[in-house]
Structures are given as structure tokens and as C-alpha cells.
N, C-alpha and C positions, 0 to 999 in steps of 0.2 A: 597694376595700374600703367596706361600708356604714358610714357614720358620720357625725357632726355636725360642721358647719363654720360658721364665721361668714362671712355674705354680706355684703359692704359695697354701699350704694347710695350713689352719688356723684351729686349734683345739680349739673349743669354747664350753664353758659351755651351756648346753641346757636350757636357761632361756630367757624369753621375753626380747627384747631390744638389745641383744648382736649383732646379725645379722645388725640390724639398725645401732648400734655404729659404726660398721666397715665400711659398707656403707657411712654412713654420713661422717666419716673421710676421706674416699678415695676422696669423692665428693669434700669436702672442699679444699683439696689438689689437687684439679683438676687432679686426676688419672682417666682415662677413664676404665672401666671394660669392656674388650673385649669379654669375656666368663666367665660364672659362673656355677657352679654346687654345689649343697649342699645336704649332706645326714646325716642322724642323726642315733644315737643309743639312749640307754636309758639314759646313762651319758652326752655324748658329741654330738655336729655335727662337721662335717668336711666340711669346705668351701673350695673349688677349685676355684682359681681365676686366669684368664690370663689378663694382664693389659698392657697399653701403656707405663707405666714408672716403671721398676722394681726396680730402686735404690730408688726412693721416695716412693713406696710402701713398700720395705724392711724397711727402715727407720721408716715409719710410725707404721707398725705392731709391730717394736720393743718397740716404745714408748709406744704403747697400751699394752704391755707385755703380749702377747698371744703366745702360742707355736706355731710355724709355721715350715714348710719344704718346701725345694724348690725343684721341679723337671723339667728337660726339657722336652718338649712337642713340638710336631709339629702342626701348624695350616694349614689346608687345605681347600682353597676355593671350593666350589662345588654347583652344582645347587640345588635349593630348590625344588626337585621333588623326586617321590617315585623312589627307587633304587639307589640313588646317594651313599649313605652310603655303600649299598652292592657292588657297583662298586669299591670303594676306598679299602675296606676290601679284595675284591677278588684280587686285584692288590698287595696289601701287602702281602697276604698270598701265592701268586704265587711266590713273591719275598723272601719267607721265613722270612718275618719280623713279630714278633710276637707282637700283640696289647695287652697291659695291660688292658687298658679301654680306652674309647671314649667318648665324648658328643659334642653336637652341640650348635651353637648360634640360637636363634630363627629367624635369618635373617640378612641380609647385603644388602649393595647397589646392585642395578642391579638384583634382584629376586634371590640372592645367599644366601648361608649360609656358616658358616665356622665350619668345623669339627676340634675338639680337640683330638689329638691323642697321648697317651703314649705308644711309642714302644721300643722295646729292641736295636735297632739301627737307630737313628735318621737321620744320614747321607745316610744310604741305603735307608731309606724310603723316604727322600727327593728325592733322586736321580731317585728312582723307579717312584715315583708320578710326577717328572718334565718330564719325558720322554713319548711319546705317548703309549698307551696300545700294547702289543706285539700281542694280537689277538682282534678281535672285536666281543667278545661274546655279546649276548644280556645281559642287565643289569639284566632282571629277569631269567636268566638261572642260577639257584642255584645248588650247590651240596647238595647230601644227607647230612643234618644236623649230625654234630658230635654226638650229643647227642641223635639221634634216634637209636634205638637198634632193630634189628630184634628178633622176638620172636618165 
């Protein structure tokens, strides 16, 4: 279902076992991880989590004494096939919704996947994606990339 969720960003020391500890604690607390993204730098990792129980997760992460931040994101069910992410991004761009970042689950029931989007206006993005597309462009019809430069 297309909806808002709280995403937790957990800032962790880049040492063996730290990710395992967070995931183990969430599992023991019966918190289901719906989506996860991990990035690292030399000093720390940033774990982004979307879970089914924000209150329990917040309490658990506070007990673990790890630095966290919370952000609203939207979850977007999409077909698990080529071009699905491009279709969603095109609709958001056409509605002038800025996507700060996005990532996807590896799969969901019924051959679908769930896209996680951090956008500048969640309500507008949900309204845009809840409506049928304004025009039926082919999913592979792409605009000239913004990074491409004429020489």
C-alpha cells in the first residue's frame, strides 16, 4: 500500500558485529524489517530501516544507545520488472516532487517490490502516485539525462 512510514537512520561504528546486534535485537523484539539500506564511510555506517513498528523500534534503538534520526518516507508498491522505478520517478518529476533518495526491497508478495522514497512533499507524492498516470508514455521512453552534456 502506498503510504508514509518513519525511516530510522542508525549511525553505527564501522566494526564487525554492530549491524548483527541491531538486527538481532529487532528480531528478538519481533519487529519486522520491511526495507533496509546500508552505506558506509571510513568511520561509520548508516543503516536506513523501514519497519512495521516504529514505537518499539525507537525504544529499542534508544536502549542500544546508538545515534539515530527519523525521517518520513513513502512506500510505493511496484511491479518487479525493468522500468518500474523509471515510471515512478517520471511521475514524481512531472508533478515537481523532488526525490532526495530512493531504494527498493528485493521483492514482495505477488511478484512486486516496494520502493522507498524520500521526497520533498510526501502528501503531494502520495496524491500523484495514487492517481492514474496523466499520459501513457512507454516506460522505456526516457528524457535526455540531466548529467549528459553536449560537447
